[in-house]
C-alpha positions, 0 to 999 in steps of 0.5 A: 500500500505504501506510495500507491494512491488510495481510491476512495469516494469523496468524503461527505461535507463537514469537518472530519477529526482524524486520528493519525499514528503517534509513531509507527505509520502502520497504525493508521486505520482504514477508515482514516485513510479512506477519509483522508483520500476523499476530503478536499483539504487536510489541515494539520499542525505542520505540513512537513510532518503530515506529508510523511503520512500522505506520501506513504499512502499516496494521499493527494489532498491539499495540505494546509497549516492550522496551529496555535499561532495562525488559528485566529486567522485561518479558522474563518477561512475553514468555516467559510469553506465548510459553508461552501460544502467542502469536506475538510479533515483536521489532524494533529502531528500525531495522535488524536486531534484536540488532545493537547493540540489546537482545534477546540475552538474550530470544532465549537464554531463548526458545531455552532454553524451547523456543520457536521463534525465527525470523529475518526478514532485511532492512535492516542499516546494517552491511551497507549501509555495507560495500556502498557503502564500496568496501573489502574485504568478505571479512573484516570486524569489527563494533565497534558504538559506540566508548567516548565518552571519548577515552582509552578510545576511543584504547585501543580503536582501538589494539586494533582496529588489530591486526585484519586485516580491514575494520572497521565502527564506529557513531558519533554526529554529536557525536563523529564529528570527534574519532573521525576524528582519532583514527583518522588518528593510530592507523590512518594509511595506511588507506582508509576511508569515512564513511557518513551517513544511509544510505538516507535523503534526505540520504544521503552517502558520503565515501571516501578515506585516513583522513588526508584524511577527518580533514582534511575533518572540520570541514566535515562535516554532523554531523546524522544517523547515521554508520557508519565503515568502515575498510579493513584494513592494506595488506600491500604497504606495511609500516611504514617504519623511522626512516631510511626515514621521515626520507628520505621526509620530507626529500624531501617537505619540499623540495616541500611544506609541513610540513602536506602533507609530514606528511599524505603521510608518514602515508599512506605510512609507516603511522606515527602522525601525532603521531610523523611530525609531531614528526619533520617539525618536527625535520627542518624545523628542522635544514634552516633554517640550511643554507637561510640559509647558502645565501642569504648 
């Protein structure tokens, strides 16, 4: 099929929201190909990226850019073409349109004008990550991209920590290590998955406790696109009281280093890492005189 032109009837007039592959071009649906072959225009974020798909499958519809920087100017033109009876497809660079991509206002105004709007479901990085994360999927909250600055990011993560559901976050390779460190601090004790380059040649999924994943962050390959999936808080493991935390740390410090004791205490106590670390240092310091006395 690659490179050969697809014969398809003209798509019915209206706006068609077409999901496209998030990496592997083989993930396009037959219905999507038929629709893209039958529309008058395909609007996309970046024509260079979408052209890879159209050339792969011999799609000849005209490509035009529609993104956050030109949307205000282009949207009236799209609506005008729809009013003239055109069949128009909207795609994103990858995945399902409108999921962390422009398009909401266009869909709203097309609906308000009475034009048919049709969704063609297909690939989605959010759903792909949820599928392979091995975490609860009965309830999930999609956050999209977190704020790039640390203070704003930590504030938002503190708000997200209150949500009783699995969380899905997009992150860039340049910030993924910092974000994992913040997650380990704010959502200690939760399970998580790091999903990189889903459906692509170098796809990678790492699963485990957030603290463990954050500890391994320096070894991560940061090239590519990341989806972070964070499991919900465990109801069967409440946040430990101060006394319970002290008892746990004393026990762990007898058998392991401060670093390892803190790592395990964070997982078990669901307390912030900085709080557990400070308390572990105090307890370790208090125990040294006793150990010295015992050696005399």
